[in-house]
C-alpha positions as CSV (number, residue, x, y, z in Angstrom):
1,M,-27.9,-22.6,-48.6
2,R,-29.9,-25.5,-49.5
3,L,-28.1,-28.7,-50.2
4,E,-29.1,-31.4,-51.9
5,Y,-28.2,-35.2,-52.0
6,T,-29.4,-36.7,-55.4
7,G,-29.3,-40.3,-55.6
8,L,-29.9,-42.8,-53.3
9,S,-27.0,-45.7,-52.8
10,D,-29.8,-48.8,-51.3
11,L,-33.5,-49.6,-51.2
12,N,-34.3,-52.3,-48.7
13,G,-38.4,-52.1,-47.6
14,S,-39.2,-48.6,-45.9
15,L,-35.7,-47.8,-45.6
16,V,-33.5,-46.0,-48.2
17,A,-29.3,-45.1,-47.7
18,L,-27.2,-42.5,-49.1
19,E,-23.4,-42.1,-49.2
20,G,-21.5,-39.1,-49.0
21,V,-23.7,-37.0,-46.8
22,S,-22.1,-34.8,-43.8
23,G,-23.3,-32.6,-41.2
24,V,-26.6,-34.7,-40.5
25,S,-27.6,-35.9,-37.0
26,Y,-30.0,-38.7,-35.7
27,D,-33.2,-38.5,-35.7
28,E,-33.5,-35.6,-38.5
29,L,-36.1,-35.2,-40.5
30,A,-35.2,-35.0,-44.4
31,E,-37.2,-34.1,-47.6
32,L,-37.1,-36.9,-50.8
33,V,-38.1,-35.3,-54.0
34,M,-39.0,-37.7,-56.9
35,E,-38.6,-37.7,-60.3
36,D,-42.5,-36.6,-60.9
37,G,-41.8,-33.7,-58.3
38,S,-43.8,-35.4,-55.2
39,R,-42.5,-34.9,-52.1
40,R,-41.9,-37.8,-49.3
41,Y,-40.3,-37.3,-46.0
42,G,-38.3,-39.4,-43.4
43,R,-36.1,-39.6,-40.6
44,V,-32.3,-40.7,-40.0
45,I,-32.4,-43.8,-38.2
46,L,-28.5,-44.5,-38.5
47,I,-25.4,-43.2,-39.2
48,E,-22.1,-44.6,-39.9
49,G,-19.2,-42.6,-41.3
50,D,-20.7,-40.5,-44.4
51,K,-23.4,-43.0,-44.8
52,A,-27.0,-42.2,-43.4
53,V,-30.4,-44.5,-43.8
54,L,-33.6,-43.4,-44.0
55,Q,-37.0,-44.9,-42.5
56,V,-39.4,-43.0,-45.3
57,F,-42.7,-42.6,-43.3
58,E,-44.7,-43.2,-47.0
59,G,-43.0,-46.3,-47.7
60,T,-40.6,-46.3,-50.6
61,R,-42.3,-47.8,-53.6
62,G,-41.7,-46.0,-56.7
63,I,-38.7,-44.2,-55.6
64,S,-35.9,-44.1,-58.2
65,L,-32.4,-44.8,-56.9
66,E,-30.7,-42.5,-59.4
67,N,-33.4,-39.3,-59.7
68,T,-34.5,-38.8,-55.5
69,S,-33.1,-35.8,-54.1
70,T,-32.4,-35.6,-50.7
71,H,-32.5,-32.3,-48.6
72,F,-31.6,-32.8,-44.8
73,T,-33.8,-30.0,-42.7
74,G,-31.6,-29.7,-39.8
75,K,-34.4,-30.6,-37.2
76,P,-36.1,-33.2,-35.7
77,M,-40.1,-34.5,-36.6
78,D,-42.2,-31.8,-35.4
79,I,-46.1,-31.6,-35.1
80,A,-48.4,-28.4,-35.6
81,L,-50.2,-27.4,-32.1
82,S,-53.1,-24.8,-31.2
83,K,-56.0,-25.6,-29.5
84,E,-57.6,-25.9,-32.4
85,M,-56.5,-29.5,-32.3
86,L,-59.7,-30.2,-30.3
87,G,-62.3,-31.4,-32.2
88,R,-60.0,-32.5,-34.9
89,V,-59.0,-35.8,-36.8
90,F,-55.3,-36.3,-37.6
91,D,-53.2,-39.6,-38.9
92,G,-50.8,-41.0,-37.0
93,A,-48.0,-38.2,-38.4
94,G,-50.6,-35.2,-37.2
95,R,-51.6,-34.5,-40.6
96,P,-55.3,-33.7,-40.5
97,I,-57.5,-36.1,-42.1
98,D,-61.0,-34.8,-41.5
99,G,-61.1,-32.6,-44.3
100,L,-61.5,-29.6,-42.2
101,G,-57.9,-28.1,-44.2
102,E,-54.8,-27.5,-42.1
103,L,-54.1,-26.5,-38.7
104,Y,-52.8,-22.8,-38.0
105,P,-50.2,-23.5,-35.5
106,D,-49.7,-21.5,-32.5
107,E,-46.5,-23.7,-32.1
108,R,-44.5,-26.5,-33.5
109,R,-42.5,-28.7,-31.1
110,N,-40.5,-32.1,-31.4
111,I,-42.6,-35.0,-31.2
112,N,-39.9,-36.6,-29.0
113,G,-40.6,-34.7,-26.2
114,S,-38.4,-35.3,-22.9
115,A,-39.2,-36.6,-19.5
116,I,-40.3,-34.5,-16.9
117,N,-37.8,-33.2,-14.2
118,P,-38.0,-35.3,-11.0
119,V,-37.5,-32.2,-9.1
120,S,-40.6,-30.5,-11.1
121,R,-42.4,-33.2,-10.7
122,Q,-45.5,-32.7,-8.5
123,Y,-46.9,-36.1,-6.6
124,P,-50.5,-37.3,-8.6
125,R,-53.6,-36.3,-6.5
126,S,-57.0,-36.3,-7.2
127,C,-59.2,-38.5,-9.2
128,I,-60.5,-38.5,-12.7
129,Y,-64.1,-39.8,-12.8
130,T,-64.8,-42.4,-15.7
131,G,-68.4,-43.0,-15.1
132,V,-67.4,-46.9,-14.6
133,S,-67.8,-48.2,-11.3
134,A,-65.4,-51.3,-11.3
135,I,-62.6,-48.7,-11.9
136,D,-63.6,-45.1,-10.4
137,G,-64.8,-47.3,-7.0
138,A,-62.3,-49.6,-7.0
139,S,-59.3,-49.2,-9.1
140,T,-59.5,-45.3,-9.6
141,L,-57.6,-43.1,-12.1
142,I,-55.5,-40.6,-10.2
143,R,-54.6,-37.5,-12.5
144,G,-51.2,-37.7,-13.3
145,Q,-51.1,-41.5,-13.1
146,K,-50.1,-44.0,-16.1
147,L,-52.9,-46.9,-15.8
148,P,-53.0,-49.4,-18.3
149,I,-55.3,-52.1,-19.6
150,F,-54.8,-55.4,-19.7
151,S,-56.8,-56.9,-22.7
152,G,-57.0,-59.9,-25.0
153,A,-58.1,-60.2,-28.6
154,G,-61.6,-60.1,-29.3
155,M,-62.8,-58.9,-26.1
156,A,-64.5,-55.8,-25.2
157,H,-61.7,-53.0,-25.1
158,N,-62.7,-51.0,-27.7
159,E,-66.3,-50.4,-26.5
160,L,-64.3,-49.6,-23.0
161,A,-62.5,-47.2,-24.6
162,A,-65.2,-45.3,-25.9
163,Q,-66.7,-45.2,-22.9
164,M,-64.2,-43.9,-20.9
165,V,-63.4,-40.9,-23.7
166,R,-67.0,-40.3,-24.0
167,Q,-67.6,-40.3,-19.8
168,A,-64.4,-38.9,-18.3
169,H,-64.4,-35.8,-16.4
170,V,-62.9,-34.1,-13.5
171,A,-64.9,-32.2,-10.8
172,G,-66.4,-29.3,-12.2
173,D,-64.6,-26.7,-10.3
174,D,-60.8,-28.1,-11.0
175,G,-60.4,-26.4,-14.3
176,E,-60.8,-27.7,-18.4
177,F,-60.7,-31.5,-19.4
178,A,-59.4,-32.7,-22.8
179,I,-58.7,-35.8,-24.3
180,V,-56.1,-37.1,-26.7
181,F,-57.0,-40.3,-28.3
182,A,-54.4,-42.1,-30.2
183,A,-55.7,-45.5,-32.1
184,M,-52.4,-47.7,-33.6
185,G,-53.0,-50.6,-36.5
186,V,-56.3,-50.1,-36.2
187,K,-58.6,-52.1,-38.8
188,N,-60.9,-49.5,-40.6
189,D,-63.9,-50.4,-39.0
190,V,-62.5,-50.1,-35.8
191,A,-61.2,-46.3,-36.7
192,E,-64.9,-45.8,-37.9
193,F,-66.0,-47.0,-34.7
194,F,-64.3,-44.4,-32.4
195,R,-65.0,-41.2,-35.2
196,R,-68.9,-41.9,-35.2
197,N,-68.8,-43.3,-31.3
198,F,-67.3,-39.8,-30.4
199,E,-69.5,-37.6,-33.0
200,E,-73.0,-38.9,-32.1
201,S,-72.2,-38.9,-28.2
202,G,-71.1,-35.4,-28.5
203,A,-67.6,-36.1,-27.4
204,L,-65.5,-35.1,-30.3
205,P,-65.4,-31.1,-29.4
206,R,-63.5,-31.8,-26.5
207,V,-61.1,-34.6,-28.2
208,A,-57.9,-35.1,-30.3
209,M,-57.9,-38.1,-32.8
210,F,-54.6,-39.3,-33.8
211,L,-56.0,-42.4,-36.1
212,N,-53.3,-44.7,-37.5
213,L,-54.6,-47.6,-39.5
214,A,-53.7,-51.4,-40.0
215,S,-52.7,-50.4,-43.6
216,D,-50.5,-47.6,-43.1
217,P,-46.3,-47.6,-42.9
218,I,-45.4,-49.1,-39.5
219,I,-42.8,-45.7,-39.2
220,E,-46.3,-43.8,-38.8
221,R,-47.0,-46.2,-36.3
222,I,-43.9,-45.3,-34.0
223,L,-44.6,-41.8,-35.1
224,T,-48.7,-41.7,-33.3
225,P,-48.0,-41.9,-29.5
226,R,-45.2,-39.8,-29.5
227,C,-47.4,-37.2,-31.7
228,A,-50.7,-37.6,-29.1
229,L,-48.1,-37.5,-26.1
230,T,-47.0,-33.9,-27.7
231,A,-50.1,-32.5,-28.2
232,A,-51.3,-33.6,-24.4
233,E,-48.1,-32.0,-23.2
234,Y,-48.8,-28.3,-25.2
235,L,-52.9,-28.7,-24.0
236,A,-52.1,-29.7,-20.5
237,F,-49.0,-27.7,-19.8
238,T,-49.3,-24.4,-22.2
239,H,-53.1,-24.4,-21.7
240,G,-53.6,-25.7,-18.1
241,Y,-56.2,-28.6,-19.3
242,H,-56.3,-32.0,-17.1
243,V,-55.8,-34.0,-20.2
244,L,-56.5,-37.9,-20.2
245,V,-54.6,-39.5,-23.1
246,V,-56.2,-43.2,-24.3
247,M,-53.5,-45.2,-26.4
248,T,-54.9,-48.2,-28.1
249,D,-53.3,-50.8,-29.3
250,M,-49.8,-50.4,-27.8
251,T,-49.1,-54.0,-28.8
252,S,-49.9,-53.0,-32.4
253,Y,-46.7,-50.4,-31.3
254,C,-44.8,-52.9,-30.1
255,E,-44.8,-55.1,-32.8
256,A,-43.9,-52.1,-35.1
257,V,-40.8,-51.5,-33.2
258,R,-39.8,-55.2,-33.6
259,E,-40.5,-54.8,-37.1
260,F,-38.3,-51.6,-37.2
261,S,-35.7,-53.0,-34.9
262,S,-35.3,-56.3,-37.4
263,S,-35.3,-54.3,-40.8
264,K,-32.1,-52.8,-39.0
265,G,-30.4,-56.0,-38.5
266,E,-30.4,-55.8,-34.4
267,I,-30.0,-58.4,-32.4
268,P,-33.1,-59.7,-30.7
269,S,-34.2,-60.1,-27.2
270,R,-37.0,-61.7,-25.8
271,K,-39.9,-62.8,-28.2
272,G,-37.9,-60.9,-30.9
273,F,-38.7,-57.7,-29.4
274,P,-35.6,-55.6,-29.1
275,A,-33.4,-55.2,-25.7
276,Y,-34.5,-51.3,-25.8
277,L,-38.2,-52.3,-25.6
278,Y,-38.2,-51.3,-21.9
279,S,-36.7,-48.0,-22.8
280,D,-38.7,-47.2,-25.8
281,L,-42.2,-48.0,-23.4
282,A,-40.4,-46.0,-20.6
283,S,-39.8,-43.1,-22.9
284,L,-43.7,-42.8,-23.6
285,Y,-45.2,-43.6,-20.4
286,E,-43.2,-41.5,-18.1
287,R,-44.1,-38.2,-20.1
288,A,-47.6,-38.6,-17.9
289,G,-47.9,-36.6,-14.8
290,M,-47.5,-33.1,-12.8
291,I,-45.6,-30.3,-12.7
292,V,-45.3,-28.1,-9.8
293,G,-46.3,-24.9,-10.9
294,K,-48.5,-25.9,-13.8
295,K,-51.7,-25.9,-13.4
296,G,-53.0,-29.2,-16.2
297,S,-51.9,-32.7,-15.8
298,V,-51.4,-35.6,-18.4
299,T,-52.8,-39.1,-17.5
300,Q,-52.2,-42.1,-19.8
301,V,-54.8,-45.0,-20.0
302,P,-52.5,-47.0,-22.7
303,I,-54.3,-50.0,-23.6
304,L,-52.4,-53.6,-24.6
305,T,-54.1,-56.8,-26.0
306,M,-51.9,-59.7,-24.2
307,P,-51.1,-62.2,-26.9
308,N,-52.8,-65.8,-26.4
309,D,-53.8,-63.7,-23.0
310,D,-50.3,-64.0,-21.5
311,I,-49.6,-61.4,-19.0
312,T,-46.0,-62.7,-18.7
313,H,-45.5,-61.8,-22.3
314,P,-42.9,-58.9,-22.3
315,I,-45.3,-56.1,-23.5
316,P,-47.1,-56.3,-20.5
317,D,-44.7,-57.1,-18.2
318,L,-42.7,-54.3,-19.2
319,T,-45.7,-52.0,-18.8
320,G,-46.2,-53.5,-15.4
321,Y,-42.8,-52.5,-14.7
322,I,-42.7,-48.9,-15.6
323,T,-46.8,-47.7,-15.2
324,E,-48.8,-47.3,-11.8
325,G,-51.2,-50.5,-11.4
326,Q,-53.0,-51.8,-14.2
327,I,-57.1,-53.0,-15.0
328,V,-56.8,-56.5,-16.0
329,L,-60.2,-58.0,-18.2
330,D,-60.9,-61.5,-17.5
331,R,-61.8,-63.6,-20.5
332,N,-64.0,-65.9,-18.3
333,M,-66.2,-62.6,-17.6
334,D,-66.1,-61.6,-21.3
335,Q,-67.5,-65.0,-22.3
336,S,-70.2,-64.8,-20.0
337,G,-71.6,-61.5,-21.0
338,V,-70.1,-59.2,-18.4
339,Y,-69.5,-55.6,-19.5
340,P,-67.3,-54.1,-18.9
341,P,-65.5,-57.8,-17.7
342,I,-63.0,-56.5,-15.5
343,N,-61.4,-58.3,-13.0
344,I,-61.2,-57.1,-9.7
345,L,-59.0,-58.7,-7.9
346,S,-56.1,-58.6,-10.6
347,S,-56.6,-55.3,-11.0
348,L,-54.6,-52.4,-9.0
349,S,-54.1,-48.4,-8.9
350,R,-51.1,-47.8,-7.0
351,L,-51.7,-44.3,-6.3
352,M,-55.6,-44.7,-5.5
353,K,-55.0,-44.1,-1.5
354,D,-53.5,-40.7,-2.5
355,G,-56.2,-39.3,-4.5
356,I,-59.4,-40.5,-2.8
357,G,-60.6,-39.9,0.6
358,E,-61.8,-37.2,2.9
359,G,-60.9,-33.8,0.5
360,F,-61.1,-35.7,-2.9
361,T,-63.7,-38.0,-3.2
362,R,-65.4,-39.1,-0.2
363,A,-64.6,-39.9,3.6
364,D,-65.7,-43.5,3.2
365,H,-64.4,-44.3,-0.3
366,P,-60.6,-45.7,1.0
367,S,-62.2,-48.4,3.5
368,L,-65.3,-49.3,1.4
369,S,-63.1,-49.7,-1.4
370,N,-60.9,-52.1,0.7
371,Q,-63.7,-54.1,2.6
372,L,-65.5,-54.7,-1.6
373,F,-61.9,-56.2,-2.0
374,A,-61.8,-58.7,0.8
375,S,-64.7,-59.5,0.6
376,Y,-64.8,-60.5,-2.9
377,S,-61.6,-62.5,-2.5
378,K,-63.2,-64.7,0.3
379,V,-66.1,-65.2,-2.8
380,Q,-62.9,-66.8,-4.5
381,D,-62.3,-69.2,-1.8
382,A,-65.7,-70.0,-1.3
383,R,-66.2,-70.6,-5.1
384,S,-62.7,-73.3,-5.1
385,L,-64.4,-75.2,-2.1
386,A,-67.9,-75.4,-3.6
387,S,-66.3,-76.8,-6.9
388,V,-65.1,-79.6,-3.9
389,I,-67.8,-80.6,-2.4
390,G,-70.7,-78.9,-3.8
391,E,-72.9,-75.6,-2.9
392,D,-75.0,-77.6,-0.8
393,E,-72.6,-78.5,1.7
394,L,-71.3,-74.9,1.9
395,S,-71.8,-73.3,5.3
396,A,-74.4,-70.5,5.6
397,L,-71.6,-68.0,6.1
398,D,-70.0,-69.3,2.3
399,K,-73.3,-69.4,1.0
400,Q,-73.5,-65.8,2.0
401,Y,-70.5,-65.1,0.2
402,L,-71.3,-67.0,-3.0
403,R,-74.6,-64.5,-3.1
404,F,-72.3,-61.6,-2.6
405,G,-70.3,-62.5,-5.6
406,R,-72.7,-62.9,-7.8
407,A,-74.2,-59.4,-6.7
408,F,-71.1,-58.2,-7.0
409,E,-70.9,-59.3,-10.5
410,Q,-74.2,-58.5,-11.8
411,F,-74.8,-55.4,-10.1
412,F,-71.6,-53.5,-9.2
413,V,-69.0,-54.7,-12.0
414,R,-71.8,-55.1,-14.5
415,Q,-72.7,-51.7,-16.3
416,G,-74.6,-50.5,-19.7
417,Q,-71.9,-48.8,-22.6
418,Q,-73.8,-46.0,-22.4
419,E,-73.9,-46.2,-18.5
420,D,-72.8,-43.0,-16.9
421,R,-72.4,-43.6,-13.4
422,T,-71.5,-40.8,-10.6
423,L,-69.1,-41.5,-7.7
424,E,-72.1,-41.3,-4.9
425,Q,-74.4,-43.8,-7.2
426,T,-71.3,-46.2,-7.5
427,L,-70.1,-46.1,-3.7
428,E,-73.8,-46.4,-2.3
429,L,-73.8,-49.7,-4.4
430,G,-71.2,-50.5,-3.0
431,W,-72.6,-50.2,0.5
432,A,-75.7,-51.6,-0.7
433,L,-74.5,-55.0,-1.5
434,L,-72.0,-55.5,1.8
435,T,-75.4,-55.8,3.4
436,I,-75.5,-59.5,2.4
437,L,-72.8,-60.3,4.7
438,P,-73.3,-60.0,8.5
439,R,-71.9,-56.5,9.6
440,G,-69.2,-59.0,11.6
441,E,-67.6,-59.5,8.7
442,L,-67.1,-56.1,7.4
443,D,-63.3,-55.8,9.6
444,R,-62.2,-53.0,6.8
445,I,-64.8,-50.0,7.9
446,S,-64.7,-48.6,11.2
447,D,-67.5,-48.7,13.5
448,K,-68.2,-45.2,12.6
449,E,-68.9,-45.5,9.2
450,L,-71.1,-48.8,9.6
451,D,-73.1,-46.6,11.7
452,E,-73.4,-44.3,9.1
453,H,-73.7,-46.4,5.7
454,Y,-74.8,-49.8,6.6
455,K,-78.6,-50.2,6.0
456,E,-79.8,-53.7,6.4
457,G,-82.2,-54.6,3.8
458,A,-80.5,-52.0,1.7
459,F,-79.6,-54.3,-0.9
460,E,-83.1,-55.7,-1.4
461,A,-84.2,-52.8,-3.1
462,L,-81.7,-53.6,-6.1
463,G,-83.6,-56.9,-6.7
464,E,-82.5,-60.7,-6.0
465,I,-80.1,-62.7,-7.7
């Protein structure tokens, strides 16, 4: 029996209210039929006695209070899933927008998903290669990890995201690889940049794209990462893919959550965001991981722009509590023309030590990475001293560190947007840069590894700074 409710009791922004309803549940999907026969969809966000409040996905413009019929479907919102999602473009609610027709699903799943049982979790091991030296060499992305990119308005995070999608891969014998890309609240030109970039590079056949534009309803922005992660879980744990999920911009998502919370009249917390923002973000980030007995994995790279470049803002602050490290983009490096403008000292991959080294990447990778980090941190000390007494007054060793710092930024961090470096190239470049410094300064590397890899004059082959 199909039960329909005629008329609405209230309408406010994207919210509509019905009275006299029974048997409905939170997050249940509802179908609204307009006077002209067109249909819109919404979900239950509040239940008070016999009153239910719905948020309408397509907005409430043109809805009549008297002549709208509402039918509750008895289930939460779900999404059609199939391997044919790869190579397709969807809107934020999972509907195809590439003109290739509807998707024929193998199954449908609730987009809210569920956290992986801690007992079933497999510890993340091995890595995903991005072809970007500053990530692969110094803050390696581990399979099953969640590693956010902290950026700022106007910086090159979109270009870096596109480069990672084009170049990311796992070792050839480790299984199939796929990417789920979710864009939230982006302008039309940014959406077109991503779509064209993936098409022209040939990456699109292994990418499922979810695009939510700035002009789309905020409710769709809240659904976008959930649809994307549901698709990723399906590809990973049903079909055994290693899936990389790139989500940009999480700041747009959080601002949509704030607006949504405000429309419900909830009491705001820090900067106007709801008190449950932490648990809301955790419900997304904790969907990354590996499951014992399952071949695939879900790895997340959420990208967020820090308002006013403030890393203590609630969005990056809460994200940092939940995720396993961060890649931080630096405004000064970006303005000086270094791409990607990754701040090595502020960036960290907490799971890196468990997915690199012998049996994973290369035996010398951990010690080389530690040494590059330690040496580059001394560069900052030398620069601070030079700003006080002048570079000419520095000791010979401090001058070598300054030279190493310039070379490190120009050769290791700086990289072309179309340049795809192998891990071998990245590591050899790191070793060549270390030859700028005296061997006695390299205290994070064993004598055996130095004998094998430290070759005097190797840097000179790269060119002078």
